[in-house]
C-alpha positions as a Python dict, from the first residue, in 0.01 Angstrom:
ca = {
    (1, 'X'): (0, 0, 0),
    (2, 'X'): (336, 168, -55),
    (3, 'X'): (430, 396, 231),
    (4, 'X'): (194, 571, 467),
    (5, 'X'): (-33, 848, 354),
    (6, 'X'): (52, 1185, 498),
    (7, 'X'): (-176, 1303, 780),
    (8, 'X'): (-268, 1613, 579),
    (9, 'X'): (-237, 1644, 202),
    (10, 'X'): (-114, 2004, 206),
    (11, 'X'): (-51, 2026, -168),
    (12, 'X'): (-407, 1922, -254),
    (13, 'X'): (-556, 2155, 7),
    (14, 'X'): (-350, 2451, -112),
    (15, 'X'): (-466, 2397, -471),
    (16, 'X'): (-830, 2385, -358),
    (17, 'X'): (-790, 2700, -146),
    (18, 'X'): (-618, 2887, -430),
    (19, 'X'): (-898, 2802, -675),
    (20, 'X'): (-1161, 2912, -425),
    (21, 'X'): (-963, 3232, -364),
    (22, 'X'): (-1002, 3328, -731),
    (23, 'X'): (-1346, 3447, -626),
    (24, 'X'): (-1168, 3705, -411),
    (25, 'X'): (-934, 3799, -698),
    (26, 'X'): (-1235, 3870, -922),
    (27, 'X'): (-1398, 4060, -636),
    (28, 'X'): (-1092, 4287, -606),
    (29, 'X'): (-1050, 4334, -982),
    (30, 'X'): (-1416, 4408, -1049),
    (31, 'X'): (-1434, 4646, -755),
    (32, 'X'): (-1138, 4860, -861),
    (33, 'X'): (-1126, 4841, -1242),
    (34, 'X'): (-1400, 5102, -1274),
    (35, 'X'): (-1169, 5362, -1117),
    (36, 'X'): (-929, 5351, -1413),
    (37, 'X'): (-1214, 5358, -1665),
    (38, 'X'): (-1397, 5641, -1488),
    (39, 'X'): (-1242, 5942, -1669),
    (40, 'X'): (-1326, 5787, -2006),
    (41, 'X'): (-1670, 5629, -1972),
    (42, 'X'): (-1802, 5941, -1795),
    (43, 'X'): (-1721, 6151, -2102),
    (44, 'X'): (-1843, 5875, -2337),
    (45, 'X'): (-2181, 5869, -2161),
    (46, 'X'): (-2185, 6252, -2117),
    (47, 'X'): (-2211, 6240, -1737),
    (48, 'X'): (-1880, 6412, -1658),
    (49, 'X'): (-2071, 6717, -1530),
    (50, 'X'): (-2360, 6533, -1361),
    (51, 'X'): (-2240, 6440, -1009),
    (52, 'X'): (-2537, 6226, -908),
    (53, 'X'): (-2505, 6010, -1219),
    (54, 'X'): (-2130, 5983, -1165),
    (55, 'X'): (-2196, 5860, -813),
    (56, 'X'): (-2466, 5619, -927),
    (57, 'X'): (-2242, 5468, -1197),
    (58, 'X'): (-1958, 5430, -946),
    (59, 'X'): (-2160, 5287, -655),
    (60, 'X'): (-2423, 5081, -840),
    (61, 'X'): (-2216, 4765, -796),
    (62, 'X'): (-2277, 4788, -420),
    (63, 'X'): (-2648, 4734, -485),
    (64, 'X'): (-2557, 4418, -673),
    (65, 'X'): (-2333, 4311, -383),
    (66, 'X'): (-2623, 4340, -141),
    (67, 'X'): (-2846, 4136, -373),
    (68, 'X'): (-2577, 3870, -417),
    (69, 'X'): (-2518, 3839, -44),
    (70, 'X'): (-2891, 3835, 31),
    (71, 'X'): (-2952, 3531, -191),
    (72, 'X'): (-2620, 3352, -134),
    (73, 'X'): (-2698, 3206, 207),
    (74, 'X'): (-3010, 3010, 118),
    (75, 'X'): (-2884, 2913, -229),
    (76, 'X'): (-2548, 2796, -94),
    (77, 'X'): (-2709, 2583, 176),
    (78, 'X'): (-2954, 2437, -77),
    (79, 'X'): (-2737, 2376, -384),
    (80, 'X'): (-2387, 2358, -237),
    (81, 'X'): (-2076, 2574, -239),
    (82, 'X'): (-1932, 2443, -567),
    (83, 'X'): (-2247, 2507, -770),
    (84, 'X'): (-2252, 2867, -654),
    (85, 'X'): (-1885, 2905, -758),
    (86, 'X'): (-1989, 2816, -1114),
    (87, 'X'): (-2271, 3071, -1103),
    (88, 'X'): (-2044, 3345, -964),
    (89, 'X'): (-1783, 3277, -1237),
    (90, 'X'): (-2050, 3302, -1508),
    (91, 'X'): (-2181, 3627, -1361),
    (92, 'X'): (-1831, 3781, -1357),
    (93, 'X'): (-1775, 3675, -1719),
    (94, 'X'): (-2110, 3803, -1851),
    (95, 'X'): (-2077, 4128, -1654),
    (96, 'X'): (-1725, 4196, -1785),
    (97, 'X'): (-1829, 4139, -2146),
    (98, 'X'): (-2152, 4333, -2113),
    (99, 'X'): (-2008, 4634, -1930),
    (100, 'X'): (-1747, 4685, -2199),
    (101, 'X'): (-1985, 4629, -2492),
    (102, 'X'): (-2267, 4873, -2413),
    (103, 'X'): (-2327, 5217, -2561),
    (104, 'X'): (-2603, 5315, -2320),
    (105, 'X'): (-2557, 5431, -1960),
    (106, 'X'): (-2857, 5235, -1829),
    (107, 'X'): (-2717, 4910, -1966),
    (108, 'X'): (-2374, 5001, -1829),
    (109, 'X'): (-2525, 5035, -1481),
    (110, 'X'): (-2726, 4715, -1529),
    (111, 'X'): (-2410, 4515, -1595),
    (112, 'X'): (-2231, 4684, -1304),
    (113, 'X'): (-2515, 4577, -1073),
    (114, 'X'): (-2505, 4229, -1227),
    (115, 'X'): (-2130, 4210, -1163),
    (116, 'X'): (-2192, 4327, -808),
    (117, 'X'): (-2409, 4018, -757),
    (118, 'X'): (-2101, 3811, -845),
    (119, 'X'): (-1896, 4007, -591),
    (120, 'X'): (-2162, 3947, -325),
    (121, 'X'): (-2168, 3574, -396),
    (122, 'X'): (-1789, 3544, -396),
    (123, 'X'): (-1746, 3747, -77),
    (124, 'X'): (-1972, 3501, 105),
    (125, 'X'): (-1895, 3164, -54),
    (126, 'X'): (-1515, 3170, -94),
    (127, 'X'): (-1413, 3218, 272),
    (128, 'X'): (-1690, 2984, 386),
    (129, 'X'): (-1577, 2706, 153),
    (130, 'X'): (-1211, 2748, 247),
    (131, 'X'): (-1296, 2730, 618),
    (132, 'X'): (-1485, 2405, 564),
    (133, 'X'): (-1204, 2223, 382),
    (134, 'X'): (-912, 2349, 594),
    (135, 'X'): (-748, 2162, 889),
    (136, 'X'): (-772, 2355, 1220),
    (137, 'X'): (-396, 2416, 1249),
    (138, 'X'): (-377, 2613, 922),
    (139, 'X'): (-737, 2721, 865),
    (140, 'X'): (-671, 3086, 946),
    (141, 'X'): (-386, 3104, 697),
    (142, 'X'): (-593, 2933, 429),
    (143, 'X'): (-886, 3172, 472),
    (144, 'X'): (-650, 3469, 444),
    (145, 'X'): (-568, 3343, 93),
    (146, 'X'): (-901, 3504, 14),
    (147, 'X'): (-799, 3847, 142),
    (148, 'X'): (-464, 3818, -35),
    (149, 'X'): (-651, 3736, -357),
    (150, 'X'): (-863, 4049, -312),
    (151, 'X'): (-565, 4282, -277),
    (152, 'X'): (-389, 4110, -567),
    (153, 'X'): (-704, 4156, -776),
    (154, 'X'): (-699, 4526, -686),
    (155, 'X'): (-333, 4555, -782),
    (156, 'X'): (-383, 4369, -1111),
    (157, 'X'): (-677, 4595, -1199),
    (158, 'X'): (-458, 4900, -1142),
    (159, 'X'): (-182, 4749, -1356),
    (160, 'X'): (-428, 4650, -1630),
    (161, 'X'): (-576, 5000, -1640),
    (162, 'X'): (-228, 5150, -1664),
    (163, 'X'): (-118, 4913, -1943),
    (164, 'X'): (-439, 4945, -2147),
    (165, 'X'): (-466, 5325, -2140),
    (166, 'X'): (-282, 5492, -2428),
    (167, 'X'): (-76, 5809, -2372),
    (168, 'X'): (-281, 6125, -2420),
    (169, 'X'): (-215, 6292, -2754),
    (170, 'X'): (-177, 6671, -2719),
    (171, 'X'): (-483, 6851, -2853),
    (172, 'X'): (-693, 6535, -2886),
    (173, 'X'): (-1021, 6524, -2697),
    (174, 'X'): (-1081, 6233, -2462),
    (175, 'X'): (-1410, 6148, -2634),
    (176, 'X'): (-1246, 6104, -2974),
    (177, 'X'): (-938, 5926, -2836),
    (178, 'X'): (-879, 5552, -2828),
    (179, 'X'): (-917, 5562, -2449),
    (180, 'X'): (-1253, 5737, -2472),
    (181, 'X'): (-1397, 5507, -2739),
    (182, 'X'): (-1232, 5169, -2686),
    (183, 'X'): (-973, 5168, -2408),
    (184, 'X'): (-1219, 5181, -2120),
    (185, 'X'): (-1402, 4883, -2271),
    (186, 'X'): (-1087, 4669, -2268),
    (187, 'X'): (-1035, 4752, -1902),
    (188, 'X'): (-1358, 4564, -1828),
    (189, 'X'): (-1306, 4295, -2093),
    (190, 'X'): (-970, 4201, -1940),
    (191, 'X'): (-1162, 4056, -1645),
    (192, 'X'): (-1299, 3778, -1866),
    (193, 'X'): (-960, 3601, -1856),
    (194, 'X'): (-952, 3531, -1479),
    (195, 'X'): (-1331, 3483, -1476),
    (196, 'X'): (-1321, 3205, -1735),
    (197, 'X'): (-1016, 3055, -1567),
    (198, 'X'): (-1212, 3045, -1241),
    (199, 'X'): (-1503, 2869, -1413),
    (200, 'X'): (-1276, 2601, -1561),
    (201, 'X'): (-1077, 2538, -1242),
    (202, 'X'): (-1391, 2490, -1031),
    (203, 'X'): (-1441, 2161, -1221),
    (204, 'X'): (-1126, 2032, -1048),
    (205, 'X'): (-1221, 2105, -685),
    (206, 'X'): (-1460, 1900, -471),
    (207, 'X'): (-1783, 2001, -304),
    (208, 'X'): (-1751, 2099, 62),
    (209, 'X'): (-1754, 1770, 259),
    (210, 'X'): (-1929, 1941, 548),
    (211, 'X'): (-2213, 2046, 317),
    (212, 'X'): (-2233, 1689, 184),
    (213, 'X'): (-2266, 1557, 539),
    (214, 'X'): (-2548, 1804, 604),
    (215, 'X'): (-2724, 1647, 303),
    (216, 'X'): (-2667, 1290, 434),
    (217, 'X'): (-2418, 1210, 154),
    (218, 'X'): (-2171, 1048, 390),
    (219, 'X'): (-1979, 823, 148),
    (220, 'X'): (-1893, 1107, -87),
    (221, 'X'): (-1792, 1330, 204),
    (222, 'X'): (-1564, 1057, 340),
    (223, 'X'): (-1398, 1013, -1),
    (224, 'X'): (-1319, 1385, -15),
    (225, 'X'): (-1192, 1395, 344),
    (226, 'X'): (-970, 1093, 269),
    (227, 'X'): (-806, 1280, -20),
    (228, 'X'): (-737, 1571, 214),
    (229, 'X'): (-597, 1382, 515),
    (230, 'X'): (-510, 1048, 669),
    (231, 'X'): (-787, 785, 658),
    (232, 'X'): (-823, 772, 1038),
    (233, 'X'): (-842, 1150, 1059),
    (234, 'X'): (-1100, 1151, 780),
    (235, 'X'): (-1324, 903, 964),
    (236, 'X'): (-1290, 1096, 1291),
    (237, 'X'): (-1373, 1423, 1116),
    (238, 'X'): (-1680, 1271, 951),
    (239, 'X'): (-1810, 1127, 1278),
    (240, 'X'): (-1754, 1457, 1459),
    (241, 'X'): (-1954, 1647, 1198),
    (242, 'X'): (-2234, 1388, 1200),
    (243, 'X'): (-2256, 1410, 1579),
    (244, 'X'): (-2265, 1789, 1573),
    (245, 'X'): (-2533, 1801, 1305),
    (246, 'X'): (-2744, 1541, 1483),
    (247, 'X'): (-2779, 1777, 1777),
    (248, 'X'): (-2962, 2031, 1561),
    (249, 'X'): (-3199, 1854, 1325),
    (250, 'X'): (-3454, 2131, 1292),
    (251, 'X'): (-3448, 2350, 983),
    (252, 'X'): (-3303, 2694, 1051),
    (253, 'X'): (-3489, 3006, 937),
    (254, 'X'): (-3374, 3367, 930),
    (255, 'X'): (-3564, 3441, 1252),
    (256, 'X'): (-3391, 3153, 1429),
    (257, 'X'): (-3056, 3327, 1383),
    (258, 'X'): (-3160, 3588, 1637),
    (259, 'X'): (-3293, 3351, 1901),
    (260, 'X'): (-3115, 3207, 2203),
    (261, 'X'): (-2742, 3143, 2191),
    (262, 'X'): (-2724, 3175, 1814),
    (263, 'X'): (-2811, 3544, 1844),
    (264, 'X'): (-2482, 3612, 2024),
    (265, 'X'): (-2282, 3459, 1739),
    (266, 'X'): (-2473, 3644, 1469),
    (267, 'X'): (-2433, 3976, 1652),
    (268, 'X'): (-2056, 3915, 1684),
    (269, 'X'): (-2039, 3839, 1311),
    (270, 'X'): (-2238, 4151, 1216),
    (271, 'X'): (-2042, 4387, 1443),
    (272, 'X'): (-1703, 4259, 1325),
    (273, 'X'): (-1810, 4281, 960),
    (274, 'X'): (-1930, 4640, 1007),
    (275, 'X'): (-1616, 4727, 1204),
    (276, 'X'): (-1395, 4611, 915),
    (277, 'X'): (-1556, 4882, 698),
    (278, 'X'): (-1614, 5156, 955),
    (279, 'X'): (-1253, 5138, 1064),
    (280, 'X'): (-1221, 5381, 774),
    (281, 'X'): (-935, 5242, 567),
    (282, 'X'): (-1136, 5198, 248),
    (283, 'X'): (-1193, 5573, 218),
    (284, 'X'): (-818, 5609, 165),
    (285, 'X'): (-856, 5404, -153),
    (286, 'X'): (-1191, 5551, -260),
    (287, 'X'): (-1105, 5914, -187),
    (288, 'X'): (-728, 5918, -228),
    (289, 'X'): (-739, 6252, -409),
    (290, 'X'): (-906, 6432, -119),
    (291, 'X'): (-688, 6268, 146),
    (292, 'X'): (-351, 6322, -22),
    (293, 'X'): (-431, 6668, -156),
    (294, 'X'): (-530, 6763, 198),
    (295, 'X'): (-182, 6649, 302),
    (296, 'X'): (-24, 6880, 44),
    (297, 'X'): (43, 6639, -245),
    (298, 'X'): (-3, 6721, -613),
    (299, 'X'): (-199, 6499, -851),
    (300, 'X'): (112, 6328, -990),
    (301, 'X'): (246, 6267, -639),
    (302, 'X'): (-96, 6135, -539),
    (303, 'X'): (-87, 5868, -814),
    (304, 'X'): (256, 5755, -697),
    (305, 'X'): (131, 5743, -338),
    (306, 'X'): (-159, 5518, -444),
    (307, 'X'): (96, 5272, -585),
    (308, 'X'): (283, 5281, -253),
    (309, 'X'): (-34, 5212, -55),
    (310, 'X'): (-125, 4927, -290),
    (311, 'X'): (213, 4759, -244),
    (312, 'X'): (197, 4803, 134),
    (313, 'X'): (-151, 4651, 130),
    (314, 'X'): (-20, 4335, -42),
    (315, 'X'): (297, 4300, 167),
    (316, 'X'): (121, 4328, 504),
    (317, 'X'): (-156, 4093, 393),
    (318, 'X'): (121, 3830, 366),
    (319, 'X'): (224, 3914, 722),
    (320, 'X'): (-137, 3869, 835),
    (321, 'X'): (-147, 3529, 665),
    (322, 'X'): (168, 3421, 849),
    (323, 'X'): (60, 3541, 1195),
    (324, 'X'): (-312, 3455, 1207),
    (325, 'X'): (-252, 3092, 1310),
    (326, 'X'): (42, 3183, 1536),
    (327, 'X'): (-84, 3487, 1727),
    (328, 'X'): (-454, 3408, 1694),
    (329, 'X'): (-761, 3584, 1560),
    (330, 'X'): (-858, 3769, 1877),
    (331, 'X'): (-506, 3900, 1940),
    (332, 'X'): (-472, 4039, 1587),
    (333, 'X'): (-817, 4201, 1599),
    (334, 'X'): (-733, 4368, 1930),
    (335, 'X'): (-397, 4486, 1798),
    (336, 'X'): (-558, 4621, 1481),
    (337, 'X'): (-835, 4817, 1651),
    (338, 'X'): (-618, 4977, 1920),
    (339, 'X'): (-339, 5041, 1667),
    (340, 'X'): (-576, 5222, 1429),
    (341, 'X'): (-721, 5418, 1721),
    (342, 'X'): (-381, 5576, 1798),
    (343, 'X'): (-284, 5617, 1431),
    (344, 'X'): (-610, 5803, 1358),
    (345, 'X'): (-552, 6019, 1665),
    (346, 'X'): (-214, 6121, 1522),
    (347, 'X'): (-343, 6148, 1165),
    (348, 'X'): (-628, 6374, 1276),
    (349, 'X'): (-383, 6586, 1475),
    (350, 'X'): (-165, 6615, 1165),
    (351, 'X'): (-455, 6752, 961),
    (352, 'X'): (-559, 6979, 1251),
    (353, 'X'): (-212, 7134, 1274),
    (354, 'X'): (-185, 7134, 890),
    (355, 'X'): (119, 6911, 867),
    (356, 'X'): (227, 6832, 510),
    (357, 'X'): (435, 6583, 317),
    (358, 'X'): (613, 6268, 424),
    (359, 'X'): (487, 6261, 784),
    (360, 'X'): (125, 6238, 671),
    (361, 'X'): (210, 5983, 403),
    (362, 'X'): (384, 5763, 662),
    (363, 'X'): (81, 5778, 891),
    (364, 'X'): (-150, 5676, 606),
    (365, 'X'): (85, 5391, 509),
    (366, 'X'): (107, 5280, 874),
    (367, 'X'): (-274, 5274, 897),
    (368, 'X'): (-300, 5062, 581),
    (369, 'X'): (-27, 4825, 704),
    (370, 'X'): (-205, 4778, 1038),
    (371, 'X'): (-538, 4717, 870),
    (372, 'X'): (-394, 4480, 606),
    (373, 'X'): (-244, 4243, 864),
    (374, 'X'): (-535, 4251, 1111),
    (375, 'X'): (-893, 4359, 1040),
    (376, 'X'): (-884, 4303, 664),
    (377, 'X'): (-800, 3930, 659),
    (378, 'X'): (-898, 3825, 1012),
    (379, 'X'): (-1257, 3945, 974),
    (380, 'X'): (-1309, 3691, 695),
    (381, 'X'): (-1149, 3420, 910),
    (382, 'X'): (-1374, 3491, 1208),
    (383, 'X'): (-1705, 3510, 1023),
    (384, 'X'): (-1614, 3195, 829),
    (385, 'X'): (-1552, 2981, 1138),
    (386, 'X'): (-1761, 3100, 1435),
    (387, 'X'): (-2097, 2984, 1296),
    (388, 'X'): (-2226, 2625, 1333),
    (389, 'X'): (-2236, 2417, 1013),
    (390, 'X'): (-2617, 2408, 1014),
    (391, 'X'): (-2646, 2788, 985),
    (392, 'X'): (-2309, 2882, 836),
    (393, 'X'): (-2439, 2972, 490),
    (394, 'X'): (-2726, 3187, 616),
    (395, 'X'): (-2533, 3345, 905),
    (396, 'X'): (-2236, 3432, 685),
    (397, 'X'): (-2476, 3586, 435),
    (398, 'X'): (-2620, 3808, 709),
    (399, 'X'): (-2270, 3915, 823),
    (400, 'X'): (-2150, 3979, 469),
    (401, 'X'): (-2468, 4174, 390),
    (402, 'X'): (-2393, 4392, 694),
    (403, 'X'): (-2036, 4438, 566),
    (404, 'X'): (-2152, 4565, 227),
    (405, 'X'): (-2421, 4785, 379),
    (406, 'X'): (-2151, 4934, 604),
    (407, 'X'): (-1930, 4981, 297),
    (408, 'X'): (-2205, 5181, 128),
    (409, 'X'): (-2258, 5397, 438),
    (410, 'X'): (-1883, 5457, 473),
    (411, 'X'): (-1841, 5553, 107),
    (412, 'X'): (-2147, 5776, 106),
    (413, 'X'): (-2078, 5957, 435),
    (414, 'X'): (-1707, 6037, 395),
    (415, 'X'): (-1761, 6347, 176),
    (416, 'X'): (-2029, 6466, 418),
    (417, 'X'): (-1810, 6411, 724),
    (418, 'X'): (-1507, 6559, 553),
    (419, 'X'): (-1706, 6868, 460),
    (420, 'X'): (-1866, 6920, 801),
    (421, 'X'): (-1592, 6800, 1040),
    (422, 'X'): (-1282, 6845, 828),
    (423, 'X'): (-1023, 6573, 765),
    (424, 'X'): (-907, 6582, 1127),
    (425, 'X'): (-1256, 6538, 1270),
    (426, 'X'): (-1339, 6260, 1025),
    (427, 'X'): (-1036, 6052, 1120),
    (428, 'X'): (-1103, 6113, 1490),
    (429, 'X'): (-1454, 5971, 1436),
    (430, 'X'): (-1300, 5661, 1280),
    (431, 'X'): (-1063, 5642, 1577),
    (432, 'X'): (-1355, 5641, 1822),
    (433, 'X'): (-1521, 5362, 1621),
    (434, 'X'): (-1200, 5156, 1635),
    (435, 'X'): (-1177, 5210, 2012),
    (436, 'X'): (-1536, 5091, 2053),
    (437, 'X'): (-1448, 4790, 1837),
    (438, 'X'): (-1151, 4712, 2063),
    (439, 'X'): (-1378, 4707, 2370),
    (440, 'X'): (-1639, 4491, 2196),
    (441, 'X'): (-1383, 4234, 2075),
    (442, 'X'): (-1214, 4215, 2416),
    (443, 'X'): (-1547, 4141, 2585),
    (444, 'X'): (-1715, 3908, 2335),
    (445, 'X'): (-1481, 3741, 2084),
    (446, 'X'): (-1331, 3403, 2186),
    (447, 'X'): (-1001, 3275, 2047),
    (448, 'X'): (-1057, 3008, 1782),
    (449, 'X'): (-710, 2927, 1648),
    (450, 'X'): (-615, 2561, 1629),
    (451, 'X'): (-967, 2430, 1690),
    (452, 'X'): (-1194, 2233, 1459),
    (453, 'X'): (-1514, 2403, 1347),
    (454, 'X'): (-1705, 2149, 1557),
    (455, 'X'): (-1499, 2230, 1869),
    (456, 'X'): (-1564, 2600, 1815),
    (457, 'X'): (-1935, 2529, 1778),
    (458, 'X'): (-1949, 2332, 2103),
    (459, 'X'): (-1758, 2595, 2300),
    (460, 'X'): (-1952, 2897, 2177),
    (461, 'X'): (-2304, 2757, 2144),
    (462, 'X'): (-2306, 2525, 2444),
}
């Protein structure tokens, strides 16, 4: 043997985490690409004056997300994380091709729902897998690769839409234009490139060693652990997982998640997942026109502001990645919730007193920055590591299902709240939710940085 093997093979682990994070990139791309295609496919399908069909076409992917999350837990625990990566990559590819190829609205919606299933699978499997292959000291940073991939997917979708769309020819109708007939199709087809890349790269990453141990495939799990870290560390890790799993040999059902000490963990996971959505940031991306026009910006200024918010989202996600293993999960979640509480108080006051321009833009940017470095990435870290190995797939599926259900409620209720309470009242409601989240986290969420998944399990469950 020449030289001593490094304790942790960082290069190998980073490559694995980056491949797994491609699920998040496709999630972000698929979620946002429809926004750029919206003005064109609505006219192509003659629904530009039918609000309920516009809403259905836009939100149908959420139904697919809920389906994907609902089936991901049991399938992931039965067939493994890697197998489900292959399935998710195929779904993204087929959905992208199909959505761009159809000439019928019903088939368009079918493929959007089908793509949503891929989003649901990816949003559950990717952070779970990364948490299971990552060393305790850098696990938080590795899981935040997933959130970074999401925001990069969003940014790339916006760039792709901008590059694909042709300049509008004066006097030419949208329906007869290249954008109206073909351009919107290429916006969806462009997703096939990262989707097929994801499918190919999954061949080069291993199955989760923790899942292999749960299936009594100890030799294969040890071989994978040995590639990731020093041989002694690999043996210790394997023995720790075997000991932990031996304490819970009974098969876990959905009902068991809400019994005894496990119920506390599942409730924490659900509440934090819902809080990530009900903190209100996503409405800034979904309803940018209403929010920025209410702050006095024109349409052209609004588009520029969206670019600013997108860049801020990416930059502060990097900051979240850097600080999650230094400051800790609980500290960042507390900072995020109380920070958003005060920002929403000021933002609501700005709308109430009809402030315009740069002040309102800065408050919106500050809210996005706070969210991007705290609740956005840390939520995925927490729900990927607080659950015991035996129930991780099913429990994460429940939490992620709650997240997507909360996303649907948030998206659906914003126009209603904005209409009845005004912009100021709506953001004050989000501020109250963030304050309640701060209290809940302070009372219930333990700090998990720097601990193995087995140590976390012993501390929380026992």
